[in-house]
N, C-alpha and C positions, 0 to 999 in steps of 0.2 A: 688244618694246621696253619696254613698261610694266613687265614682270616684271624686266628687267635693272635699270631704275631703282629698283624696289622692293628688289631684292637689294642694290644699292649703298647704298641708304638704310639697310637693316638692318645691313649691315657697318659703316657709319659710326656708326650709333647704338650698336651693341654695342661698338665700339672706344672710344666716349666714356664708357661706364659704368665706374666704378671697381669692380672685382671683388675688391678687397683683402680683403673679408670672406669670400670664397669660398676653398676649398682650392686650393693652388698647382697641383695636377695636373689641375684641371678644364680642359676645353677648351670653346670657345664652342658647339660642336655640341650640347652637352647643354642649351643654352638655347633651342633651336629645337624647338617642338612641331610635329611633322609633321602633326598633325590640324588645324592652324590655317593660315589664309592668312598670307602675309608681313605684310600690314597688321595682322592680329590678333596676330601675334607681336610686332610693334613696339608695339602698344598694351599687351600683356601685360608686355613688358620695361620700358616707361615706368612703368606703374603699380607694378610690382614694385620698380623702382629707387627711385621716390619714397617708397614705403612702407617698404622695408627699409633703405635707405641714408640717405635724407634724413628719415625719420620724419614724412612729411607726406602729405596727401591729394592726389589728382590731379583737377583740374577737367576738365570736358568741353571747355572752351575751350583748355586746355593740350594736350589730346590732339589737338584740331583743328589747333592751331598747330604741333605737333611731328611729326605723322604725316601724310604725304601721302595723299590719296585720299578725303577727307571733304568734303562740301558743308555750308556753314554758313548757316542761315536767319537773316537779320538783322532780321526783323520783330519789333518790340518786343512784340507780343502772342503770339508763338509760345511755346507751352508747352515744346516741346523743340526746341532749335536744331539738333540733329543726331541724328536717330533711328538712323542707321547706327552711331554710336558705341555706343549701347546694344545694338544687335543684335550687334556684335562682342564686347562684354563678356558678353552672354548665351552666345554660342558658346564664349568662353574658359572661362566657369564650367562649362559642360556638357561640356567636353573631358575625356576620361578621363586625359589626361596633365597 
Protein backbone atom coordinates (compact mmCIF):
# COMPACT_ATOMS: atom_id res chain seq x y z
CA UNK A 1 0.00 0.00 0.00
CA UNK A 2 2.80 2.40 0.87
CA UNK A 3 4.53 1.63 -2.43
CA UNK A 4 1.34 2.42 -4.34
CA UNK A 5 1.08 5.79 -2.57
CA UNK A 6 4.75 6.52 -3.31
CA UNK A 7 4.24 5.59 -6.97
CA UNK A 8 1.25 7.91 -7.18
CA UNK A 9 3.26 10.67 -5.50
CA UNK A 10 6.11 10.17 -7.97
CA UNK A 11 3.68 10.30 -10.93
CA UNK A 12 2.04 13.49 -9.61
CA UNK A 13 5.39 15.15 -8.92
CA UNK A 14 6.82 14.26 -12.32
CA UNK A 15 3.67 15.52 -14.04
CA UNK A 16 4.04 18.84 -12.23
CA UNK A 17 7.58 19.42 -13.48
CA UNK A 18 7.97 21.58 -16.56
CA UNK A 19 10.18 19.55 -18.88
CA UNK A 20 10.16 22.13 -21.67
CA UNK A 21 13.93 22.39 -21.40
CA UNK A 22 14.20 18.68 -22.28
CA UNK A 23 14.03 17.20 -25.77
CA UNK A 24 10.51 16.50 -27.01
CA UNK A 25 11.05 12.76 -27.59
CA UNK A 26 12.12 12.13 -23.98
CA UNK A 27 9.79 10.05 -21.86
CA UNK A 28 9.43 10.08 -18.09
CA UNK A 29 10.96 6.60 -17.71
CA UNK A 30 14.41 8.05 -18.32
CA UNK A 31 14.00 10.13 -15.16
CA UNK A 32 13.62 7.09 -12.92
CA UNK A 33 16.88 5.79 -11.50
CA UNK A 34 16.22 2.12 -10.79
CA UNK A 35 19.15 2.01 -8.35
CA UNK A 36 17.26 4.37 -6.04
CA UNK A 37 14.09 4.02 -4.00
CA UNK A 38 10.96 5.90 -5.01
CA UNK A 39 11.56 8.43 -2.24
CA UNK A 40 15.16 8.95 -3.38
CA UNK A 41 13.96 9.46 -6.96
CA UNK A 42 11.52 12.08 -5.70
CA UNK A 43 14.30 13.87 -3.82
CA UNK A 44 16.55 13.72 -6.88
CA UNK A 45 13.82 15.11 -9.17
CA UNK A 46 13.00 17.91 -6.73
CA UNK A 47 16.63 18.98 -6.35
CA UNK A 48 17.23 18.69 -10.11
CA UNK A 49 14.14 20.74 -10.92
CA UNK A 50 14.99 23.48 -8.42
CA UNK A 51 18.58 23.64 -9.62
CA UNK A 52 18.15 23.34 -13.39
CA UNK A 53 14.75 24.94 -13.99
CA UNK A 54 14.39 27.45 -11.17
CA UNK A 55 18.13 28.13 -10.67
CA UNK A 56 17.90 27.87 -6.90
CA UNK A 57 18.97 25.68 -4.02
CA UNK A 58 16.72 23.19 -2.25
CA UNK A 59 16.48 23.32 1.53
CA UNK A 60 16.20 20.34 3.81
CA UNK A 61 12.85 21.73 5.01
CA UNK A 62 11.52 21.95 1.44
CA UNK A 63 12.44 18.30 0.81
CA UNK A 64 10.67 17.32 4.04
CA UNK A 65 7.55 19.29 3.08
CA UNK A 66 7.32 18.05 -0.53
CA UNK A 67 8.43 14.42 -0.28
CA UNK A 68 6.56 11.98 1.97
CA UNK A 69 8.35 9.56 4.24
CA UNK A 70 10.62 11.78 6.31
CA UNK A 71 10.41 12.54 10.04
CA UNK A 72 11.32 16.06 11.17
CA UNK A 73 12.98 16.73 14.54
CA UNK A 74 11.48 19.99 15.85
CA UNK A 75 13.98 20.33 18.73
CA UNK A 76 15.61 23.77 18.47
CA UNK A 77 18.95 22.34 19.59
CA UNK A 78 18.96 19.60 16.95
CA UNK A 79 22.00 19.81 14.71
CA UNK A 80 20.25 17.94 11.90
CA UNK A 81 16.47 18.00 11.71
CA UNK A 82 16.23 15.03 9.32
CA UNK A 83 19.26 12.73 8.94
CA UNK A 84 17.29 10.51 6.52
CA UNK A 85 17.37 13.29 3.92
CA UNK A 86 21.17 13.35 4.05
CA UNK A 87 21.28 9.56 3.82
CA UNK A 88 19.11 9.68 0.70
CA UNK A 89 21.27 12.42 -0.84
CA UNK A 90 24.39 10.33 -0.13
CA UNK A 91 22.79 7.36 -1.89
CA UNK A 92 21.79 9.57 -4.83
CA UNK A 93 25.34 10.90 -5.16
CA UNK A 94 26.80 7.40 -4.97
CA UNK A 95 24.38 5.96 -7.52
CA UNK A 96 26.09 5.00 -10.78
CA UNK A 97 23.17 6.41 -12.79
